[in-house]
C-alpha positions in Angstrom: -51.6 -38.1 5.9 -51.2 -39.5 2.4 -48.9 -38.1 -0.2 -51.0 -36.8 -3.1 -48.2 -35.4 -5.2 -45.8 -32.5 -5.3 -46.2 -29.6 -3.0 -48.0 -26.6 -4.5 -45.4 -24.3 -3.1 -43.1 -25.2 -6.0 -45.3 -24.5 -9.0 -42.7 -23.6 -11.6 -41.1 -26.4 -13.6 -37.9 -26.5 -15.8 -38.5 -29.1 -18.5 -35.9 -30.4 -20.9 -36.9 -31.5 -24.4 -34.5 -33.5 -26.4 -34.0 -33.8 -30.2 -36.6 -36.7 -30.3 -39.3 -34.6 -28.6 -39.0 -36.5 -25.2 -39.7 -34.2 -22.3 -38.1 -34.6 -18.8 -38.8 -32.5 -15.7 -35.5 -31.1 -14.5 -36.7 -29.4 -11.3 -39.4 -27.5 -9.5 -39.0 -24.0 -8.2 -40.9 -21.5 -6.1 -40.7 -18.6 -8.5 -40.7 -18.1 -12.2 -37.6 -16.0 -12.0 -35.7 -18.8 -10.2 -36.8 -21.4 -12.8 -35.8 -19.1 -15.7 -32.3 -18.6 -14.1 -31.8 -22.3 -13.9 -33.0 -22.8 -17.5 -30.7 -20.1 -18.7 -27.7 -21.7 -16.9 -28.5 -25.1 -18.4 -28.9 -23.6 -21.9 -25.6 -21.7 -21.6 -23.8 -25.1 -21.2 -24.2 -25.5 -25.0 -26.4 -28.6 -25.0 -28.6 -29.2 -27.9 -31.7 -29.7 -25.7 -34.4 -27.1 -25.3 -35.1 -26.0 -21.7 -38.5 -24.4 -21.0 -40.2 -23.0 -17.9 -43.8 -24.0 -17.3 -46.3 -23.5 -14.5 -47.4 -26.8 -13.0 -51.0 -27.8 -13.6 -51.0 -30.2 -10.6 -54.1 -29.7 -8.4 -53.6 -27.8 -5.2 -53.8 -29.7 -2.0 -56.4 -28.7 0.6 -56.2 -29.3 4.3 
């Protein structure tokens, strides 16, 4: 079996965008609620970066 990318069971991403517009994936989560909670905790730390929740557009793997 080959690795064709991330598992589709973790479709929700937390993405950090810095002041220069650079974007970095912070983590992958199973539910939107879980991803939003992580983004809220990171934002509460007072950092200037923007944390957003997005649904992954990665293709689903088939067996």
